[in-house]
N, C-alpha and C positions, 0 to 999 in steps of 0.2 A: 423882431416879434417877440413880445414878451413870453416867458416860459410859465409864469404864474399871475393870478390875478388875485389882487387883495380887496375883501369887502369889509369895511368898519362898520362892525355890528355891537351894539351895546358897550361901545368906545373900545373893544377888542378887535383887532383886525384878524379875520378868518382867511386862511390861506386856499384860495379855490385852483386847483391846478389844472393845468390844460393836459388834453391829450398828447400835445407833442413834447411838453415838459416830463410827463410821465414815462414816454417812450425811450426819451434821452437817456432816461435812469435804468431802462430795462423793465418798468413796471408797466402793468395793464389794469385800469380799474373794471370794477364789475358794472358800474352804470355810467352811462353818459347823460349828462343833465342837459339836455336840449331848451337852451334859454330864450330862443326866440326873438324875432325883431322887437315886438313890445317891450319885452323884458329887458332887452339890451339898451334900447334907446329911449323909450318913453320915460319921463321922470317917474309917474305915477306907477307904473308897471315894473319899474326897478325896485320898488319897496317889496312887491310881491316876490322878485326874484330872491332879494335878502333873506326873506323869510323862509322861501324853500332851502336856501342854502344853510341856514340856522339849522333848519329841521336835519338836511342831510348830515350835517357836520356832529348834531348832538347823537344822531343815529349811530352814528361811527360808520357810516357807510362808505366803502371805496367808491369814488366818483370822478368826475373830471368834466370839463367842459370843452368844446372845440376854439373857443376864444375867435380870434379873428378869423380862423379856418371856416366858420359857420356861416352859410348864407341863410338867405330868406328860404323858407321851406317850399316856396313856390304855389301856395295856397292862394293868395290874393290873384296871381296871375291867372291860375286855372279857372277860378272863378269868374274873372272878368272874360274869360273866353280866347286867352293867349296861352294855347297849348304848348306852341313852341318854346315860349320863355319858360314855362312850367317845366318842361323837360330839360333845359338847359340847367336851369338851378337844381333840379332834383338830381340830375346825374353828377352834376359837381359835387353835390353833398354826399352822394352814394358813394363814389370815387373817394372821396376824403375819409368816411365812415368804414368803408372795407378795407382801406388802408391801414386803419386802426384795429382791424377786426373786430369792431363793436357788435355787442351781442343782445344788450338791453339799453333802452333809452327810457327817461323819465322827462315829460314834457310840462310846462307851465302854462301851455295853451291848447285848448281843444282842437284848434284849427291846425296847429303843426301835429297834433296827436294824431287826427285823423287821417291828414295827409301822408304822414310818414309810416302810419299802421297800415293803411288800405290801399296807397297809391304809388307808393315806393316799389313795394314787392315786383312789380310787373317790370320795373326798370333795373332789377338786379339789387333791389336793397330790402333783404327780409330781415328784420329785427323784432326782438319783443319790446312793444311799445307800451307804457303805462302813462296815466294821467297823474299829475301829483297828488289829488285826493285821493287815487286807489293807493298809491304808494303810503301816502301819511295814515291812510285806515290800515293797512297792513302793519306799519310800524307801531301803531297804538295797539293792535290787537295782539302784536308779540311782546309787548310791553318795552320796546326799545327807546321808544319815546313817551311821556306821559304828561297830562295836563294838571295844573293843578286846581282844586275846587275854587268855587267864589269869585273867580275873574269876571265872570259875566251873569252873575246871581242875579235874577230878577229882570233880566233883558230878555225881549223878544226877539229871535231871528228869524227870518225868511229867506229861502234858498232859490235863487233865478238858476234855473236848467239851463246850461250852455247848450245850443243846438247841435254841436259836433259832439259833444260829451253824451246827451241823452238821445234825443231823436236818432242822431247819426251812428251812435255806438253802444245804446241800450244801457248806458249807465246812469242809473239814478240814485243807486243806494248808498254807494263809496262816500260823497259829500255828506250825505245825509247822516251816515253813521258816524262819520267824522264830528259832525255838529253836534250830534246827540251826546257826544262826551263831554261837552261844555256843560256848565251849571246854568243853563239857560233855557227857555222854551222854544221849541223849534214849531213854527205856525207856518202853514201851506197858503199859497194865494190860490184863487178858484181855478185859475189856468197853471197848472203845474206839471211835473213829470212830462208824459208823452202828449199832453194837452197844452204843455208850456207854450208861450209866445216869445218870438225872436226879439233880442235887444234891439235889433235894428241895423248892427253891423255886420252881419254874414253876407256871404256871397260877394265879398269885395265892396260892400254899400258903405263901410267906413270910409272908403277913399273918394267918394264921387258926391255931387251935389244932391240934394233930396230932390224927388221926382212930386209932381204936383199932387195935392192931397189936401185934406184938412187937419191932418194931425201927423205928428213925427211918430213912426214905431216905438222908438223909446218913451216918449212920453206917455203912450197907451200902455207900454209895459210899467213903467214907474207908479202910474195909476193903479194897476193890479198889485203892486207891492204895497203902497201907501193904505190900499183898502184894508188890510189886515194890521194896519198901525205897528209896525215892527220899530224896533230900536237900531237894528242892523239890518241890512241886504246883505247875504253873502253871495259871492259869485264864485267861479271856478274858471275866470277867461278874463284876460287883460282888456278885452274888446267890450265885454260885457259890463265889466267893472267901470269904464269911461262912459258908456251909454247912459247906464244906473247913475252914475254920479252927477251927469249933466242933467238927467231927468231931475233928480232931487233939488239941484240948484235952479231948475226952471220953476218948481213950486215953491221956491224959498224955504225948504223943510232942511237946511243943512244942520242945523242946531239940535233937530229932532230926531232925525234918522242918518246914520253913517253906513257907507259901503266900502266892504272889506273883503277878500279874498279869504278863502278857508284856510289856507295857509298861514295868512297874517293873523288870524283868530288863534289857530294852534300856537305859533309864536308868541303870542302876548300870553296866552294861559299857559303855555308848556313851561315845564321846567329847563328852560333851554338858556 
């Protein structure tokens, strides 16, 4: 098993340590970066992972990943009704993390965030779990990372609230505070915050065929976004990113509107 992962970012490789590699050196990081299945294997979501790594690296944080020891959090299995599989996956992850004495976790996915934060404790896994937009907001507030002005000057950005970040865990402000640091205009959809509409991928719907109806959920949600004529749709979830991107393609609006994760926007605008 490799002890370190290397991510080539801006032509310069960044060494991403693993928990196993650090333990072998007698070291223990402050933060475990939980990458998630999408962030590990989906080509588009891996760009989000790289952006988060750039931010963690620039901020000088002590962090590591589990690497090949990280399994699926179990969220899709649980939402699909397979409680047995969920508990198997969760307990294996908990055993590994407790073995490394993990205290704090940052995730790039609200599904992993919600599951590890709210459902792992009853199985023996109690950690401080933060979503990456919350961490980025704290880093900006403390001055550990900064954004350069002008990168998004004159652009209109609208934020799509991920269900498990917003309604699931009552976090609406962190991603917006981060976006407000950009030199751009933040515009809200009619359905936003607690009244926001799901992108259509939650509850394991991402992995099944659509049911009968007259419109896909992501098409309905993309219509909400396009109504405010944004240059950029910002997301905080790899599933939302995929669904909104597909929605933009459905309307042939790829040249007018782009979809980025909040971390990607900060990585682009930041002095990273």
